[in-house]
C-alpha positions as a printed NumPy array, in Angstrom:
array([[ 52.635, 253.481, 150.391],
       [ 55.822, 255.524, 150.244],
       [ 55.319, 259.283, 150.545],
       [ 56.902, 261.344, 147.788],
       [ 58.791, 264.421, 148.983],
       [ 59.814, 267.266, 146.682],
       [ 62.865, 269.142, 147.877],
       [ 63.552, 272.463, 146.17 ],
       [ 66.863, 272.885, 148.001],
       [ 68.756, 270.062, 146.296],
       [ 69.289, 269.288, 142.641],
       [ 67.86 , 271.15 , 139.678],
       [ 65.028, 273.616, 140.23 ],
       [ 63.403, 273.66 , 136.783],
       [ 61.737, 270.223, 136.917],
       [ 60.173, 270.527, 140.389],
       [ 59.191, 274.126, 139.708],
       [ 57.396, 273.16 , 136.499],
       [ 55.518, 270.354, 138.298],
       [ 54.542, 272.862, 140.968],
       [ 53.518, 275.582, 138.497],
       [ 51.575, 273.614, 135.89 ],
       [ 48.426, 272.895, 137.965],
       [ 48.107, 276.588, 138.886],
       [ 48.648, 277.652, 135.293],
       [ 46.103, 275.065, 134.108],
       [ 43.489, 276.31 , 136.621],
       [ 43.958, 279.91 , 135.497],
       [ 43.712, 278.854, 131.838],
       [ 40.455, 277.003, 132.547],
       [ 39.052, 280.087, 134.286],
       [ 39.857, 282.241, 131.251],
       [ 38.424, 279.647, 128.856],
       [ 35.238, 279.528, 130.922],
       [ 34.818, 283.289, 130.422],
       [ 35.545, 282.961, 126.688],
       [ 32.974, 280.184, 126.223],
       [ 30.402, 282.2  , 128.173],
       [ 31.077, 285.175, 125.926],
       [ 30.746, 283.045, 122.803],
       [ 27.43 , 281.482, 123.863],
       [ 25.893, 284.745, 125.083],
       [ 27.154, 286.619, 122.012],
       [ 25.524, 284.077, 119.779],
       [ 22.089, 284.058, 121.415],
       [ 21.658, 287.27 , 123.426],
       [ 21.73 , 291.054, 123.13 ],
       [ 24.652, 293.477, 123.266],
       [ 23.953, 294.433, 126.897],
       [ 24.11 , 290.766, 127.861],
       [ 27.505, 290.396, 126.188],
       [ 28.732, 293.431, 128.113],
       [ 27.558, 291.88 , 131.385],
       [ 29.328, 288.594, 130.672],
       [ 32.54 , 290.39 , 129.727],
       [ 32.479, 292.462, 132.91 ],
       [ 31.743, 289.376, 135.019],
       [ 34.614, 287.461, 133.433],
       [ 37.015, 290.317, 134.159],
       [ 35.883, 290.516, 137.781],
       [ 36.286, 286.751, 138.215],
       [ 39.74 , 286.942, 136.662],
       [ 40.678, 289.731, 139.085],
       [ 39.424, 287.743, 142.091],
       [ 41.268, 284.621, 140.922],
       [ 44.52 , 286.526, 140.386],
       [ 44.234, 288.171, 143.818],
       [ 43.694, 284.784, 145.464],
       [ 46.693, 283.305, 143.658],
       [ 48.812, 286.343, 144.581],
       [ 47.911, 286.126, 148.275],
       [ 48.54 , 282.381, 148.198],
       [ 52.007, 282.915, 146.773],
       [ 52.792, 285.574, 149.365],
       [ 51.705, 283.353, 152.25 ],
       [ 53.68 , 280.451, 150.809],
       [ 56.823, 282.57 , 150.581],
       [ 56.479, 283.816, 154.165],
       [ 55.799, 280.303, 155.429],
       [ 58.772, 278.899, 153.54 ],
       [ 61.071, 281.551, 154.969],
       [ 60.027, 280.779, 158.539],
       [ 60.31 , 277.012, 158.1  ],
       [ 63.662, 277.444, 156.328],
       [ 64.964, 279.381, 159.324],
       [ 63.788, 276.574, 161.585],
       [ 61.233, 278.816, 163.286],
       [ 58.198, 276.546, 163.006],
       [ 56.273, 278.472, 165.677],
       [ 56.479, 281.658, 163.601],
       [ 55.566, 279.639, 160.505],
       [ 52.334, 278.65 , 162.176],
       [ 51.585, 282.278, 162.969],
       [ 52.017, 283.197, 159.301],
       [ 49.075, 280.99 , 158.322],
       [ 47.036, 281.798, 161.412],
       [ 47.61 , 278.446, 163.067],
       [ 49.318, 277.306, 166.208],
       [ 51.135, 274.07 , 166.865],
       [ 48.516, 271.443, 167.687],
       [ 48.71 , 271.078, 171.465],
       [ 45.03 , 270.157, 171.552],
       [ 42.798, 268.93 , 168.758],
       [ 40.186, 271.58 , 169.457],
       [ 40.539, 275.211, 168.528],
       [ 39.369, 277.721, 166.018],
       [ 41.495, 278.173, 162.936],
       [ 41.004, 280.363, 159.902],
       [ 42.937, 281.05 , 156.716],
       [ 43.079, 283.616, 153.97 ],
       [ 43.856, 281.423, 150.99 ],
       [ 43.976, 277.91 , 149.659],
       [ 47.73 , 277.617, 150.179],
       [ 47.318, 278.723, 153.782],
       [ 44.788, 275.914, 154.272],
       [ 47.192, 273.43 , 152.71 ],
       [ 50.028, 274.727, 154.874],
       [ 47.847, 274.396, 157.939],
       [ 47.058, 270.793, 157.026],
       [ 50.769, 270.091, 156.632],
       [ 51.478, 271.879, 159.915],
       [ 48.936, 269.782, 161.835],
       [ 50.229, 266.488, 160.466],
       [ 53.949, 267.212, 160.619],
       [ 54.291, 267.941, 164.321]])
């Protein structure tokens, strides 16, 4: 099977950027809809205090989700800058990884994009 590669450095940016952005936008929309449906169900069958609790919980979850997406974007930008400069070693340090000299080793990440970058890093070298 031929691997599909998206290159943001050549050609138009709008198409690839939209394909990159839509899944993230869809996930955030689903998270907000989940909170709205919870509010509707609880508002229909429960007390005022329960509605307040669901609203507060939905806002906290939205905050956590937005923070995770923000950190993911920041890590992705830093990683892209290092790889664009050709400094792959520093790119690995951005996501808390090292070039795979051995298969063993402890690795950790802050966000989902850092985990994806680490997976790419391990398989690309």
